[in-house]
Each structure stands twice: as structure tokens, then as C-alpha cells.
Backbone atoms as SQL, in Angstrom:
CREATE TABLE atoms (id INTEGER PRIMARY KEY, chain TEXT, resi INTEGER, resn TEXT, atom TEXT, x REAL, y REAL, z REAL);
INSERT INTO atoms VALUES
  (1, 'A', 1, 'MET', 'N', 94.246, 102.367, 122.522),
  (2, 'A', 1, 'MET', 'CA', 95.193, 101.418, 121.588),
  (3, 'A', 1, 'MET', 'C', 96.234, 102.247, 121.857),
  (4, 'A', 2, 'ALA', 'N', 97.822, 101.769, 121.791),
  (5, 'A', 2, 'ALA', 'CA', 98.720, 102.713, 121.678),
  (6, 'A', 2, 'ALA', 'C', 99.592, 103.626, 120.129),
  (7, 'A', 3, 'LYS', 'N', 99.783, 104.159, 120.820),
  (8, 'A', 3, 'LYS', 'CA', 100.546, 105.568, 119.439),
  (9, 'A', 3, 'LYS', 'C', 101.709, 104.406, 118.915),
  (10, 'A', 4, 'ARG', 'N', 101.778, 103.846, 117.888),
  (11, 'A', 4, 'ARG', 'CA', 102.788, 103.391, 117.251),
  (12, 'A', 4, 'ARG', 'C', 103.888, 103.852, 115.964),
  (13, 'A', 5, 'SER', 'N', 105.168, 104.056, 116.799),
  (14, 'A', 5, 'SER', 'CA', 106.200, 104.679, 115.849),
  (15, 'A', 5, 'SER', 'C', 105.491, 104.261, 114.342),
  (16, 'A', 6, 'ARG', 'N', 106.974, 105.114, 113.331),
  (17, 'A', 6, 'ARG', 'CA', 106.641, 105.277, 112.009),
  (18, 'A', 6, 'ARG', 'C', 107.961, 104.673, 111.504),
  (19, 'A', 7, 'LEU', 'N', 109.110, 104.473, 112.449),
  (20, 'A', 7, 'LEU', 'CA', 110.112, 104.013, 111.757),
  (21, 'A', 7, 'LEU', 'C', 110.235, 102.487, 110.698),
  (22, 'A', 8, 'PRO', 'N', 110.341, 102.797, 109.769),
  (23, 'A', 8, 'PRO', 'CA', 110.676, 101.307, 109.242),
  (24, 'A', 8, 'PRO', 'C', 111.962, 100.472, 110.196),
  (25, 'A', 9, 'GLY', 'N', 111.854, 99.222, 110.336),
  (26, 'A', 9, 'GLY', 'CA', 112.739, 98.155, 110.881),
  (27, 'A', 9, 'GLY', 'C', 113.923, 99.066, 110.562),
  (28, 'A', 10, 'HIS', 'N', 114.580, 98.817, 109.552),
  (29, 'A', 10, 'HIS', 'CA', 116.209, 98.816, 109.199),
  (30, 'A', 10, 'HIS', 'C', 116.367, 100.276, 110.396),
  (31, 'A', 11, 'ARG', 'N', 115.459, 101.138, 110.157),
  (32, 'A', 11, 'ARG', 'CA', 116.434, 102.196, 111.244),
  (33, 'A', 11, 'ARG', 'C', 116.210, 102.079, 112.724),
  (34, 'A', 12, 'VAL', 'N', 114.746, 101.121, 112.976),
  (35, 'A', 12, 'VAL', 'CA', 115.102, 100.865, 114.325),
  (36, 'A', 12, 'VAL', 'C', 116.741, 100.168, 114.975),
  (37, 'A', 13, 'LEU', 'N', 116.664, 99.195, 113.621),
  (38, 'A', 13, 'LEU', 'CA', 118.004, 98.459, 113.926),
  (39, 'A', 13, 'LEU', 'C', 119.231, 99.490, 114.362),
  (40, 'A', 14, 'LEU', 'N', 119.335, 100.072, 113.358),
  (41, 'A', 14, 'LEU', 'CA', 120.480, 100.795, 113.377),
  (42, 'A', 14, 'LEU', 'C', 120.583, 102.470, 114.181),
  (43, 'A', 15, 'LEU', 'N', 119.394, 102.759, 114.749),
  (44, 'A', 15, 'LEU', 'CA', 119.098, 103.579, 116.099),
  (45, 'A', 15, 'LEU', 'C', 119.417, 102.875, 117.371),
  (46, 'A', 16, 'LEU', 'N', 118.649, 101.372, 117.203),
  (47, 'A', 16, 'LEU', 'CA', 119.421, 100.603, 118.608),
  (48, 'A', 16, 'LEU', 'C', 120.781, 100.168, 118.515),
  (49, 'A', 17, 'ALA', 'N', 121.727, 100.052, 117.767),
  (50, 'A', 17, 'ALA', 'CA', 123.079, 99.401, 117.524),
  (51, 'A', 17, 'ALA', 'C', 123.912, 100.993, 117.799),
  (52, 'A', 18, 'ALA', 'N', 123.385, 102.286, 117.133),
  (53, 'A', 18, 'ALA', 'CA', 123.809, 102.953, 117.770),
  (54, 'A', 18, 'ALA', 'C', 123.708, 103.785, 119.164),
  (55, 'A', 19, 'MET', 'N', 122.851, 103.224, 119.630),
  (56, 'A', 19, 'MET', 'CA', 122.093, 103.767, 121.448),
  (57, 'A', 19, 'MET', 'C', 123.074, 102.954, 121.933),
  (58, 'A', 20, 'ALA', 'N', 123.440, 101.281, 121.802),
  (59, 'A', 20, 'ALA', 'CA', 124.162, 100.435, 122.437),
  (60, 'A', 20, 'ALA', 'C', 125.062, 100.656, 121.780),
  (61, 'A', 21, 'TRP', 'N', 126.325, 101.203, 121.137),
  (62, 'A', 21, 'TRP', 'CA', 127.361, 101.794, 120.939),
  (63, 'A', 21, 'TRP', 'C', 127.865, 102.640, 121.954),
  (64, 'A', 22, 'ALA', 'N', 127.105, 103.681, 121.573),
  (65, 'A', 22, 'ALA', 'CA', 127.042, 104.868, 122.715),
  (66, 'A', 22, 'ALA', 'C', 127.132, 104.880, 123.897),
  (67, 'A', 23, 'SER', 'N', 125.891, 103.834, 124.402),
  (68, 'A', 23, 'SER', 'CA', 125.684, 104.054, 125.936),
  (69, 'A', 23, 'SER', 'C', 127.070, 102.765, 126.888),
  (70, 'A', 24, 'SER', 'N', 126.614, 103.500, 127.807),
  (71, 'A', 24, 'SER', 'CA', 127.852, 102.487, 128.729),
  (72, 'A', 24, 'SER', 'C', 127.289, 100.910, 129.252),
  (73, 'A', 25, 'ALA', 'N', 125.984, 101.376, 128.840),
  (74, 'A', 25, 'ALA', 'CA', 124.596, 100.002, 129.618),
  (75, 'A', 25, 'ALA', 'C', 125.313, 99.007, 128.689),
  (76, 'A', 26, 'PRO', 'N', 125.058, 97.820, 128.855),
  (77, 'A', 26, 'PRO', 'CA', 125.392, 96.629, 128.456),
  (78, 'A', 26, 'PRO', 'C', 124.625, 96.794, 127.185),
  (79, 'A', 27, 'ALA', 'N', 124.522, 95.960, 125.523),
  (80, 'A', 27, 'ALA', 'CA', 123.930, 96.129, 124.734),
  (81, 'A', 27, 'ALA', 'C', 122.599, 95.346, 124.574),
  (82, 'A', 28, 'ALA', 'N', 121.610, 95.775, 124.189),
  (83, 'A', 28, 'ALA', 'CA', 120.335, 94.819, 124.297),
  (84, 'A', 28, 'ALA', 'C', 120.537, 93.236, 123.461),
  (85, 'A', 29, 'THR', 'N', 119.936, 92.637, 124.273),
  (86, 'A', 29, 'THR', 'CA', 120.103, 91.147, 123.791),
  (87, 'A', 29, 'THR', 'C', 118.967, 91.043, 122.642),
  (88, 'A', 30, 'PRO', 'N', 119.488, 89.924, 122.158),
  (89, 'A', 30, 'PRO', 'CA', 118.304, 89.255, 121.087),
  (90, 'A', 30, 'PRO', 'C', 116.878, 89.560, 121.011),
  (91, 'A', 31, 'GLU', 'N', 116.351, 89.613, 122.148),
  (92, 'A', 31, 'GLU', 'CA', 114.831, 89.420, 122.597),
  (93, 'A', 31, 'GLU', 'C', 114.521, 90.846, 123.281),
  (94, 'A', 32, 'GLN', 'N', 115.186, 91.651, 123.552),
  (95, 'A', 32, 'GLN', 'CA', 115.198, 92.743, 123.809),
  (96, 'A', 32, 'GLN', 'C', 114.713, 93.901, 121.903),
  (97, 'A', 33, 'VAL', 'N', 115.730, 93.085, 121.852),
  (98, 'A', 33, 'VAL', 'CA', 115.819, 94.072, 120.045),
  (99, 'A', 33, 'VAL', 'C', 114.316, 93.260, 119.921),
  (100, 'A', 34, 'ALA', 'N', 114.158, 92.191, 119.274),
  (101, 'A', 34, 'ALA', 'CA', 112.924, 91.618, 119.249),
  (102, 'A', 34, 'ALA', 'C', 111.340, 92.083, 118.953),
  (103, 'A', 35, 'ARG', 'N', 111.111, 92.570, 120.800),
  (104, 'A', 35, 'ARG', 'CA', 110.516, 93.291, 121.207),
  (105, 'A', 35, 'ARG', 'C', 110.069, 94.877, 120.469),
  (106, 'A', 36, 'LEU', 'N', 110.966, 95.642, 120.939),
  (107, 'A', 36, 'LEU', 'CA', 111.105, 96.597, 120.061),
  (108, 'A', 36, 'LEU', 'C', 110.581, 96.473, 119.300),
  (109, 'A', 37, 'VAL', 'N', 111.627, 95.582, 118.427),
  (110, 'A', 37, 'VAL', 'CA', 111.183, 96.280, 116.954),
  (111, 'A', 37, 'VAL', 'C', 109.763, 95.252, 116.407),
  (112, 'A', 38, 'ARG', 'N', 109.368, 94.435, 117.249),
  (113, 'A', 38, 'ARG', 'CA', 107.641, 93.934, 117.236),
  (114, 'A', 38, 'ARG', 'C', 106.268, 95.728, 117.460),
  (115, 'A', 39, 'GLU', 'N', 107.368, 95.862, 118.959),
  (116, 'A', 39, 'GLU', 'CA', 106.151, 97.392, 119.163),
  (117, 'A', 39, 'GLU', 'C', 106.603, 98.927, 117.949),
  (118, 'A', 40, 'ILE', 'N', 107.849, 98.395, 117.546),
  (119, 'A', 40, 'ILE', 'CA', 108.358, 100.120, 116.344),
  (120, 'A', 40, 'ILE', 'C', 107.182, 99.536, 115.144),
  (121, 'A', 41, 'LYS', 'N', 107.779, 98.457, 114.728),
  (122, 'A', 41, 'LYS', 'CA', 107.498, 98.421, 112.984),
  (123, 'A', 41, 'LYS', 'C', 106.029, 98.377, 112.638),
  (124, 'A', 42, 'PRO', 'N', 105.641, 99.495, 111.805),
  (125, 'A', 42, 'PRO', 'CA', 104.289, 99.282, 111.394),
  (126, 'A', 42, 'PRO', 'C', 104.179, 97.534, 110.588),
  (127, 'A', 43, 'VAL', 'N', 102.600, 97.196, 111.054),
  (128, 'A', 43, 'VAL', 'CA', 101.960, 96.307, 110.345),
  (129, 'A', 43, 'VAL', 'C', 101.493, 96.508, 108.919),
  (130, 'A', 44, 'SER', 'N', 100.815, 95.286, 108.671),
  (131, 'A', 44, 'SER', 'CA', 100.169, 95.940, 106.990),
  (132, 'A', 44, 'SER', 'C', 99.278, 96.593, 107.449),
  (133, 'A', 45, 'SER', 'N', 98.514, 96.258, 108.201),
  (134, 'A', 45, 'SER', 'CA', 97.358, 97.915, 108.110),
  (135, 'A', 45, 'SER', 'C', 97.597, 98.724, 108.009),
  (136, 'A', 46, 'GLU', 'N', 98.794, 99.014, 108.645),
  (137, 'A', 46, 'GLU', 'CA', 99.271, 100.624, 108.895),
  (138, 'A', 46, 'GLU', 'C', 99.958, 100.946, 107.395),
  (139, 'A', 47, 'LEU', 'N', 100.231, 100.022, 106.526),
  (140, 'A', 47, 'LEU', 'CA', 100.797, 100.171, 105.233),
  (141, 'A', 47, 'LEU', 'C', 99.677, 99.997, 103.715),
  (142, 'A', 48, 'LYS', 'N', 99.204, 100.493, 104.575),
  (143, 'A', 48, 'LYS', 'CA', 98.443, 100.237, 102.873),
  (144, 'A', 48, 'LYS', 'C', 98.081, 100.965, 101.710),
  (145, 'A', 49, 'TRP', 'N', 98.912, 102.442, 102.221),
  (146, 'A', 49, 'TRP', 'CA', 99.166, 103.754, 101.547),
  (147, 'A', 49, 'TRP', 'C', 100.430, 103.189, 101.003),
  (148, 'A', 50, 'GLN', 'N', 101.001, 101.859, 100.970),
  (149, 'A', 50, 'GLN', 'CA', 102.016, 100.949, 99.577),
  (150, 'A', 50, 'GLN', 'C', 101.336, 100.244, 98.552),
  (151, 'A', 51, 'GLN', 'N', 99.786, 100.268, 99.072),
  (152, 'A', 51, 'GLN', 'CA', 99.289, 99.505, 98.184),
  (153, 'A', 51, 'GLN', 'C', 99.124, 100.233, 96.962),
  (154, 'A', 52, 'ILE', 'N', 98.603, 101.893, 96.934),
  (155, 'A', 52, 'ILE', 'CA', 98.465, 102.552, 96.152),
  (156, 'A', 52, 'ILE', 'C', 98.971, 102.304, 94.621),
  (157, 'A', 53, 'PRO', 'N', 98.965, 102.421, 93.618),
  (158, 'A', 53, 'PRO', 'CA', 99.687, 102.537, 92.321),
  (159, 'A', 53, 'PRO', 'C', 100.356, 104.380, 92.126),
  (160, 'A', 54, 'TRP', 'N', 100.814, 104.915, 92.935),
  (161, 'A', 54, 'TRP', 'CA', 101.119, 106.050, 92.367),
  (162, 'A', 54, 'TRP', 'C', 102.067, 105.895, 92.086),
  (163, 'A', 55, 'LEU', 'N', 101.655, 107.527, 91.295),
  (164, 'A', 55, 'LEU', 'CA', 102.026, 108.061, 90.133),
  (165, 'A', 55, 'LEU', 'C', 103.837, 109.317, 89.906),
  (166, 'A', 56, 'LEU', 'N', 104.411, 108.754, 89.419),
  (167, 'A', 56, 'LEU', 'CA', 105.641, 109.783, 89.997),
  (168, 'A', 56, 'LEU', 'C', 105.245, 110.690, 89.337),
  (169, 'A', 57, 'ASP', 'N', 104.952, 110.892, 88.128),
  (170, 'A', 57, 'ASP', 'CA', 104.901, 111.627, 86.926),
  (171, 'A', 57, 'ASP', 'C', 103.941, 112.934, 87.351),
  (172, 'A', 58, 'LEU', 'N', 104.113, 113.879, 88.232),
  (173, 'A', 58, 'LEU', 'CA', 103.126, 115.113, 87.818),
  (174, 'A', 58, 'LEU', 'C', 102.218, 115.261, 86.704),
  (175, 'A', 59, 'ASN', 'N', 102.938, 115.664, 85.892),
  (176, 'A', 59, 'ASN', 'CA', 102.340, 115.875, 84.735),
  (177, 'A', 59, 'ASN', 'C', 101.056, 114.953, 84.381),
  (178, 'A', 60, 'GLU', 'N', 101.053, 113.569, 84.297),
  (179, 'A', 60, 'GLU', 'CA', 100.831, 112.099, 83.727),
  (180, 'A', 60, 'GLU', 'C', 99.604, 112.338, 85.450),
  (181, 'A', 61, 'GLY', 'N', 99.805, 112.642, 86.213),
  (182, 'A', 61, 'GLY', 'CA', 99.311, 112.600, 87.931),
  (183, 'A', 61, 'GLY', 'C', 97.954, 113.627, 87.522),
  (184, 'A', 62, 'ILE', 'N', 98.572, 114.727, 86.650),
  (185, 'A', 62, 'ILE', 'CA', 97.540, 115.843, 86.291),
  (186, 'A', 62, 'ILE', 'C', 96.112, 115.018, 85.555),
  (187, 'A', 63, 'ARG', 'N', 96.844, 114.244, 84.297),
  (188, 'A', 63, 'ARG', 'CA', 96.268, 114.281, 83.729),
  (189, 'A', 63, 'ARG', 'C', 94.986, 113.349, 83.877),
  (190, 'A', 64, 'GLN', 'N', 95.389, 112.039, 84.440),
  (191, 'A', 64, 'GLN', 'CA', 94.587, 110.945, 85.342),
  (192, 'A', 64, 'GLN', 'C', 93.392, 111.788, 86.500),
  (193, 'A', 65, 'ALA', 'N', 93.962, 112.885, 87.178),
  (194, 'A', 65, 'ALA', 'CA', 92.988, 113.731, 87.707),
  (195, 'A', 65, 'ALA', 'C', 92.079, 114.098, 87.078),
  (196, 'A', 66, 'ARG', 'N', 92.275, 114.894, 86.181),
  (197, 'A', 66, 'ARG', 'CA', 91.212, 115.540, 84.925),
  (198, 'A', 66, 'ARG', 'C', 90.309, 113.904, 84.827),
  (199, 'A', 67, 'ARG', 'N', 90.931, 113.568, 84.026),
  (200, 'A', 67, 'ARG', 'CA', 89.959, 112.156, 83.616),
  (201, 'A', 67, 'ARG', 'C', 89.190, 111.814, 84.432),
  (202, 'A', 68, 'GLU', 'N', 89.515, 111.371, 85.548),
  (203, 'A', 68, 'GLU', 'CA', 88.912, 111.154, 86.530),
  (204, 'A', 68, 'GLU', 'C', 87.958, 111.942, 86.957),
  (205, 'A', 69, 'GLY', 'N', 87.890, 112.906, 87.001),
  (206, 'A', 69, 'GLY', 'CA', 87.385, 113.826, 88.202),
  (207, 'A', 69, 'GLY', 'C', 87.836, 113.446, 89.568),
  (208, 'A', 70, 'ARG', 'N', 88.966, 113.203, 89.642),
  (209, 'A', 70, 'ARG', 'CA', 88.965, 113.233, 91.227),
  (210, 'A', 70, 'ARG', 'C', 90.221, 114.381, 91.790),
  (211, 'A', 71, 'PRO', 'N', 90.254, 114.513, 93.147),
  (212, 'A', 71, 'PRO', 'CA', 91.193, 115.096, 93.506),
  (213, 'A', 71, 'PRO', 'C', 92.807, 114.742, 93.544),
  (214, 'A', 72, 'LEU', 'N', 93.789, 115.347, 93.033),
  (215, 'A', 72, 'LEU', 'CA', 95.174, 115.434, 92.781),
  (216, 'A', 72, 'LEU', 'C', 95.581, 115.190, 93.978),
  (217, 'A', 73, 'LEU', 'N', 96.731, 114.635, 94.735),
  (218, 'A', 73, 'LEU', 'CA', 97.191, 114.403, 95.828),
  (219, 'A', 73, 'LEU', 'C', 98.951, 115.039, 95.811),
  (220, 'A', 74, 'LEU', 'N', 99.297, 116.081, 96.333),
  (221, 'A', 74, 'LEU', 'CA', 101.041, 116.108, 95.734),
  (222, 'A', 74, 'LEU', 'C', 101.491, 115.712, 96.785),
  (223, 'A', 75, 'TRP', 'N', 102.254, 114.551, 96.998),
  (224, 'A', 75, 'TRP', 'CA', 103.556, 114.501, 98.276),
  (225, 'A', 75, 'TRP', 'C', 104.795, 114.644, 97.889),
  (226, 'A', 76, 'GLY', 'N', 105.074, 115.658, 98.639),
  (227, 'A', 76, 'GLY', 'CA', 106.657, 115.914, 99.049),
  (228, 'A', 76, 'GLY', 'C', 107.337, 115.037, 100.125),
  (229, 'A', 77, 'SER', 'N', 108.190, 115.062, 100.113),
  (230, 'A', 77, 'SER', 'CA', 109.271, 114.301, 101.288),
  (231, 'A', 77, 'SER', 'C', 110.402, 114.255, 101.147),
  (232, 'A', 78, 'ASP', 'N', 111.245, 114.423, 102.216),
  (233, 'A', 78, 'ASP', 'CA', 112.886, 114.386, 101.774),
  (234, 'A', 78, 'ASP', 'C', 113.411, 112.694, 101.483),
  (235, 'A', 79, 'ASP', 'N', 112.316, 111.918, 101.986),
  (236, 'A', 79, 'ASP', 'CA', 112.790, 110.371, 102.310),
  (237, 'A', 79, 'ASP', 'C', 112.142, 110.196, 100.936),
  (238, 'A', 80, 'ASP', 'N', 112.523, 108.473, 100.611),
  (239, 'A', 80, 'ASP', 'CA', 111.705, 108.296, 99.474),
  (240, 'A', 80, 'ASP', 'C', 110.743, 106.713, 100.112),
  (241, 'A', 81, 'PRO', 'N', 109.318, 107.366, 99.780),
  (242, 'A', 81, 'PRO', 'CA', 108.079, 106.913, 100.519),
  (243, 'A', 81, 'PRO', 'C', 107.978, 105.437, 99.948),
  (244, 'A', 82, 'LEU', 'N', 108.627, 105.231, 98.788),
  (245, 'A', 82, 'LEU', 'CA', 108.348, 103.786, 97.804),
  (246, 'A', 82, 'LEU', 'C', 109.437, 103.020, 98.216),
  (247, 'A', 83, 'GLU', 'N', 110.626, 103.257, 98.867),
  (248, 'A', 83, 'GLU', 'CA', 111.672, 102.835, 99.447),
  (249, 'A', 83, 'GLU', 'C', 112.488, 102.127, 98.238),
  (250, 'A', 84, 'ARG', 'N', 112.962, 102.647, 97.202),
  (251, 'A', 84, 'ARG', 'CA', 113.724, 102.616, 96.028),
  (252, 'A', 84, 'ARG', 'C', 114.952, 102.322, 96.465),
  (253, 'A', 85, 'CYS', 'N', 115.078, 103.148, 97.348),
  (254, 'A', 85, 'CYS', 'CA', 117.151, 103.725, 97.365),
  (255, 'A', 85, 'CYS', 'C', 117.728, 102.253, 98.029);
């Protein structure tokens, strides 16, 4: 199975638009864009991490991990993984 890119769909469309604008080649057809989005955009089975009830408060996460005897995952990113923006 081919490895899939993790770019969200809107970023793919922006990337394609920028490439079409900057290129001297003709712009992509709607069919080509649709095919690329299908190939690049993650499918629901690749987005299971979005179903996890993530805590945004570190102290609450530490308390909950201790109560449940579970490890704590600290996820840091310069992007918003919960796509609130």
C-alpha cells in the first residue's frame, strides 16, 4: 500500500492553486484536482486520533493519568491538531 501524505484537504487545494499560479503549465483540471485530493486527503481510518477526548489542560491531564494509572502523552506542535483555527 502506498504511503499517503498527511496534508489536510484545504492545504492541498492551496498548494495546488499556488503551483498552478506559479507554473507556466496550464492549470490543473477539476478532475485532476479531485484525483489528487482523493490520493492525498486522509481517510477516516487514518484519523482515529481525532476521536480521542484530548485534554488541553496539562495539570488536568496529569491528575487524570495518575487517577487512572495511565501514562501521559504530551503532544507539542506548532500547528493546531484539533483544527480550532
